[in-house]
C-alpha positions as CSV (number, residue, x, y, z in Angstrom):
1,G,25.8,-2.5,-38.2
2,C,27.3,0.8,-37.4
3,A,29.0,1.0,-33.9
4,L,28.1,4.2,-31.8
5,S,31.3,5.9,-32.8
6,C,30.3,6.4,-36.3
7,R,26.8,7.7,-35.9
8,R,28.1,11.1,-34.8
9,P,31.0,13.6,-35.6
10,W,32.9,13.1,-32.4
11,P,35.8,15.4,-31.7
12,A,39.2,14.2,-32.7
13,G,40.8,11.9,-30.2
14,V,37.4,10.5,-28.9
15,R,37.4,6.8,-29.0
16,F,34.5,4.2,-28.0
17,E,35.3,0.6,-27.1
18,Q,32.7,-2.0,-26.8
19,G,33.4,-5.5,-25.4
20,S,33.1,-7.9,-22.3
21,F,33.9,-6.1,-19.3
22,L,35.2,-9.1,-17.7
23,T,37.6,-9.4,-20.3
24,A,38.5,-5.8,-20.9
25,A,38.8,-5.1,-17.2
26,A,41.4,-8.1,-16.7
27,A,43.4,-6.8,-19.6
28,A,43.3,-2.9,-19.3
29,P,45.9,-0.9,-17.4
30,P,44.4,1.3,-14.7
31,A,43.4,4.9,-14.9
32,Q,42.9,4.6,-18.7
33,Y,39.4,5.6,-19.3
34,D,37.2,8.7,-19.0
35,A,34.0,6.6,-18.6
36,V,32.8,3.1,-17.9
37,L,29.3,2.6,-18.8
38,F,27.1,-0.3,-17.3
39,N,24.0,-0.2,-19.4
40,G,21.5,-2.8,-18.3
41,A,24.3,-5.2,-17.3
42,L,25.2,-4.7,-13.6
43,Q,22.6,-6.9,-12.4
44,F,24.2,-9.8,-14.0
45,F,27.4,-9.6,-12.0
46,G,27.5,-12.0,-9.0
47,D,30.0,-9.7,-7.1
48,Q,28.8,-6.4,-7.9
49,R,31.1,-4.7,-5.6
50,A,33.9,-6.2,-7.1
51,A,32.9,-5.1,-10.6
52,L,32.2,-1.5,-9.7
53,R,35.6,-1.4,-7.8
54,R,37.3,-2.7,-10.9
55,A,35.5,-0.2,-13.1
56,A,36.4,2.5,-10.7
57,A,40.1,1.6,-11.1
58,L,39.9,1.9,-14.8
59,L,38.9,5.5,-14.7
60,G,41.3,8.3,-15.2
61,G,41.5,11.4,-13.1
62,R,38.0,13.0,-13.6
63,G,36.6,9.8,-15.0
64,R,32.8,8.8,-14.6
65,L,31.2,5.5,-13.7
66,V,27.7,5.3,-15.3
67,L,25.2,2.9,-14.1
68,A,21.9,2.8,-16.3
69,H,19.0,0.4,-17.3
70,A,16.4,1.6,-19.7
71,N,13.7,0.3,-17.7
72,G,14.9,1.7,-14.3
73,A,15.9,0.2,-11.0
74,A,12.3,-0.8,-10.0
75,F,12.2,-2.9,-13.0
76,V,15.6,-4.7,-12.1
77,R,14.2,-5.3,-8.5
78,D,11.2,-7.0,-9.9
79,E,13.3,-8.9,-12.2
80,A,15.6,-10.2,-9.4
81,A,12.6,-11.2,-7.5
82,R,11.1,-13.2,-10.3
83,N,14.3,-14.6,-11.8
84,P,17.1,-14.8,-8.8
85,Q,19.1,-17.3,-10.8
86,T,19.5,-14.9,-13.8
87,V,19.3,-11.5,-12.1
88,L,22.0,-11.8,-9.5
89,S,21.7,-8.4,-7.9
90,T,19.7,-5.0,-8.1
91,M,21.0,-1.6,-9.2
92,P,22.6,0.0,-6.3
93,S,21.2,3.2,-4.7
94,L,23.4,6.4,-5.2
95,E,24.5,6.0,-1.7
96,E,25.6,2.5,-2.1
97,A,27.3,3.1,-5.4
98,E,29.3,6.0,-3.5
99,E,30.1,3.7,-0.7
100,I,31.4,1.2,-2.9
101,G,33.5,3.5,-5.1
């Protein structure tokens, strides 16, 4: 299949990286990225605060940390209630995310 980066004519110098956050975060130097995206993934981190702090450390000057889930935060809360061994946490509120970061 085609990665996101080949689906659009992105400006010169724009680069996308896809991989395991745990592996990439451990190897990457700090302040390297313009954005870190958790898309339907944050609820699977046992230590959500640690994951968000590490992600924030990877961001350069005006970098953005993006937390998303296609089905929304209410869906994640319901899943956490039904499957606590799989869904380890819920999506933080904006206030909680700002407190962490």
